[in-house]
C-alpha distance (Angstrom), angle and dihedral (degrees) to the residues before:
residue distance angle dihedral
M1 . . .
R2 3.80 . .
A3 3.78 120.4 .
M4 3.78 116.5 -114.8
N5 3.82 108.3 -108.5
S6 3.80 101.1 167.7
K7 3.82 94.3 114.0
Q8 3.81 96.0 46.6
H9 3.79 129.7 80.4
L10 3.80 115.4 -138.7
F11 3.80 122.0 -138.5
I12 3.80 124.0 -178.3
V13 3.81 114.9 -168.2
T14 3.81 125.0 -174.6
G15 3.78 122.1 -155.0
S16 3.79 88.7 29.8
S17 3.80 100.0 149.4
R18 3.81 98.8 80.2
G19 3.78 146.7 -0.5
M20 3.77 120.8 16.5
G21 3.81 92.6 -18.8
A22 3.80 90.7 60.4
A23 3.80 90.5 46.7
I24 3.82 92.1 49.9
A25 3.80 92.1 49.6
R26 3.81 91.7 47.1
R27 3.81 92.9 49.4
L28 3.81 91.8 49.8
T29 3.79 96.3 54.2
G30 3.79 114.9 107.7
P31 3.81 142.6 124.3
E32 3.80 93.9 -83.9
H33 3.81 94.8 44.9
R34 3.78 132.6 75.8
V35 3.79 108.3 -157.7
I36 3.80 123.3 -166.5
G37 3.80 115.3 -168.3
I38 3.81 117.3 -159.5
A39 3.80 117.3 -164.0
R40 3.79 140.8 144.0
L41 3.79 93.1 -125.7
A42 3.77 129.8 41.8
G43 3.79 109.7 -105.0
P44 3.79 129.6 -160.1
E45 3.79 115.4 -57.9
V46 3.80 112.4 -96.5
S47 3.78 121.9 -171.1
G48 3.79 109.4 -116.1
L49 3.81 95.4 17.5
E50 3.82 119.0 113.7
P51 3.82 106.8 -154.1
W52 3.79 122.0 -149.3
Q53 3.79 112.4 -166.3
Q54 3.79 100.7 -146.9
D55 3.80 130.5 149.7
L56 3.81 108.4 -132.8
S57 3.78 90.4 -161.0
H58 3.82 80.4 82.0
P59 3.82 95.1 53.7
L60 3.81 98.2 166.3
E61 3.79 91.2 56.1
A62 3.82 90.5 48.0
A63 3.81 93.5 48.5
E64 3.79 93.3 47.6
R65 3.80 90.1 50.5
L66 3.80 91.2 50.7
Q67 3.79 93.3 46.4
D68 3.80 91.9 49.4
W69 3.82 92.3 48.8
L70 3.81 94.0 47.2
G71 3.80 90.3 48.3
K72 3.80 89.2 60.9
Q73 3.82 94.9 52.0
S74 3.76 129.1 90.6
P75 3.82 113.2 -128.3
F76 3.78 118.7 -71.4
A77 3.80 123.0 -146.1
S78 3.81 87.2 -102.7
A79 3.80 137.2 -16.7
T80 3.80 129.7 -141.2
L81 3.80 129.9 -176.7
I82 3.81 116.5 -159.8
N83 3.79 112.3 -166.8
N84 3.79 101.3 -161.6
A85 3.82 103.9 143.2
G86 3.77 119.3 108.9
V87 3.78 141.5 144.3
I88 3.75 134.5 -149.2
S89 3.77 118.4 -144.4
R90 3.79 119.3 -139.4
P91 3.83 106.3 -58.9
G92 3.78 112.0 -106.1
P93 3.80 141.0 71.1
I94 3.80 115.2 -35.2
D95 3.80 93.0 -110.9
Q96 3.82 88.5 63.9
A97 3.82 93.2 58.7
S98 3.77 126.5 73.5
L99 3.78 118.4 -107.1
A100 3.80 88.4 -118.4
E101 3.83 91.1 56.6
L102 3.79 91.9 49.9
S103 3.78 93.1 47.2
N104 3.81 91.5 48.8
A105 3.82 92.4 51.6
I106 3.80 92.6 55.3
R107 3.81 95.7 40.5
V108 3.81 93.1 52.9
G109 3.80 98.1 34.2
L110 3.81 100.6 43.0
E111 3.79 116.7 1.1
S112 3.80 92.3 53.9
V113 3.81 89.7 51.0
L114 3.80 91.3 52.8
L115 3.81 95.8 46.2
L116 3.80 97.6 40.8
S117 3.81 90.1 48.3
A118 3.81 91.4 50.8
A119 3.80 92.2 47.1
F120 3.81 91.3 47.5
L121 3.81 94.3 49.9
Q122 3.80 94.9 43.6
A123 3.80 93.0 50.5
T124 3.81 98.5 43.1
R125 3.81 101.8 37.1
A126 3.80 94.8 95.7
W127 3.81 93.4 49.4
G128 3.79 91.5 82.9
V129 3.81 92.9 -145.6
P130 3.82 132.1 122.0
L131 3.81 110.6 -74.1
K132 3.80 128.1 -164.8
I133 3.79 135.2 -179.5
L134 3.80 117.4 -165.2
N135 3.79 114.8 -171.8
I136 3.80 115.9 -166.2
S137 3.78 105.1 -136.1
S138 3.80 131.8 167.1
G139 3.76 141.5 -130.3
L140 3.81 83.9 -109.6
G141 3.78 88.5 69.3
R142 3.79 86.3 64.7
R143 3.81 100.2 35.4
A144 3.78 123.5 44.4
M145 3.80 117.5 -130.5
A146 3.79 128.0 -167.4
G147 3.78 114.7 -110.7
S148 3.81 93.8 22.1
A149 3.80 105.7 78.2
P150 3.85 98.5 134.0
Y151 3.81 93.4 48.1
C152 3.81 92.8 44.3
A153 3.81 90.0 48.4
A154 3.80 93.6 49.6
K155 3.81 93.1 49.2
A156 3.81 94.1 43.7
G157 3.80 88.1 50.3
M158 3.80 89.7 49.0
D159 3.80 90.5 53.5
N160 3.80 94.0 50.8
L161 3.80 92.5 41.7
S162 3.81 89.8 53.0
A163 3.80 93.2 47.8
S164 3.80 91.4 48.8
M165 3.81 93.6 47.3
A166 3.80 89.3 48.8
L167 3.81 90.0 56.0
D168 3.81 90.0 51.8
E169 3.81 92.8 47.2
A170 3.81 91.6 49.2
E171 3.82 87.5 65.9
R172 3.81 92.5 58.0
A173 3.79 126.7 85.8
N174 3.81 92.1 -129.9
G175 3.78 99.1 22.1
A176 3.78 121.2 170.6
R177 3.79 118.5 -107.8
I178 3.78 109.7 -123.8
V179 3.81 131.6 -167.9
S180 3.80 133.6 174.0
L181 3.79 102.2 -153.7
A182 3.80 129.9 -167.0
P183 3.84 104.8 -147.5
G184 3.79 100.6 -162.0
V185 3.81 129.4 -110.5
I186 3.81 111.4 -38.9
D187 3.79 133.6 -169.9
T188 3.82 99.0 -117.8
D189 3.80 138.8 134.7
M190 3.80 87.7 -88.2
Q191 3.80 89.6 63.5
I192 3.81 90.2 52.6
Q193 3.78 89.4 51.5
L194 3.80 91.2 52.0
R195 3.81 95.0 45.1
T196 3.79 92.1 51.4
A197 3.82 96.7 42.7
D198 3.80 121.5 119.3
P199 3.82 105.4 -93.7
A200 3.79 89.4 -147.2
G201 3.80 88.5 71.2
F202 3.79 97.6 25.2
P203 3.81 109.6 45.3
E204 3.83 94.2 179.5
Q205 3.80 93.4 62.1
Q206 3.82 93.3 111.8
R207 3.79 91.2 55.4
F208 3.79 90.2 61.4
I209 3.79 92.2 44.6
D210 3.81 87.0 54.6
F211 3.82 92.0 50.1
K212 3.80 89.3 59.1
A213 3.80 95.6 41.3
S214 3.81 93.7 50.2
G215 3.81 95.2 47.7
A216 3.80 92.2 -115.7
L217 3.80 94.6 136.3
M218 3.79 121.1 97.7
S219 3.78 119.6 -139.1
P220 3.82 114.4 -111.6
D221 3.81 89.5 -112.2
E222 3.81 93.3 52.0
A223 3.79 90.5 48.4
A224 3.80 91.0 48.0
G225 3.80 89.6 53.8
K226 3.80 91.0 54.0
V227 3.80 92.4 46.8
I228 3.82 93.2 50.3
A229 3.79 91.1 46.5
Y230 3.80 88.3 54.7
L231 3.81 91.2 47.1
R232 3.82 89.3 55.4
R233 3.79 95.8 49.7
P234 3.82 112.6 120.5
D235 3.81 89.5 -131.3
F236 3.82 93.9 52.1
G237 3.80 107.4 145.4
S238 3.80 96.8 25.6
Q239 3.82 87.6 107.2
P240 3.81 110.8 34.6
I241 3.83 92.2 -165.9
A242 3.80 111.6 49.1
D243 3.79 145.2 152.8
V244 3.82 125.5 -145.4
R245 3.81 88.7 -140.2
Q246 3.81 90.7 61.8
A247 3.80 96.4 43.6
């Protein structure tokens, strides 16, 4: 017999084991929320968070697991998918990275977003409740940067995917509201990777060193607060491609 979920709001967060994803998942936990955290590695235990250890470099497997789980649930009061997971391959031109690295960056950063979004929408459509998809993008999806082609490509693809899905959902009576949101510059492991990259292959290295030195980086928790505030805006979805810094 299915549990009654009608008074709970469902949140599914990818990349929930560290950084901003962990902070988002932690901030969303509460008695009226059911929070599922999907990540490759087990993160710290958080009360109210249900961790799924799932490698998003195998996105079809992850999407099928999500679709199967959602299909066994009774409707929640609302459902939200937050696609936060992403990876950056070694900074530098693409011919300096292995083919496996490049493939992994696109599978995690874009293919998983596409498949998880499709699984989420297919499984929740008949619930008749408010649906949201929040895709965590980047300014680098909107501005090319040398030495970062796979990451830029994944985020640019995420932006266009989100805008296209939003057009489809606008034609539906109970269409999901979809946003691809740039969260600002955050002090994460990715920033360390960029600051310590070889400047011969990553000419913008000094720019990221300066971000850290000048105190321009937000903490993951501060960034998570801004992202959740945007998610809760009454006009969420009115602009499918957005930036918290322009809100």
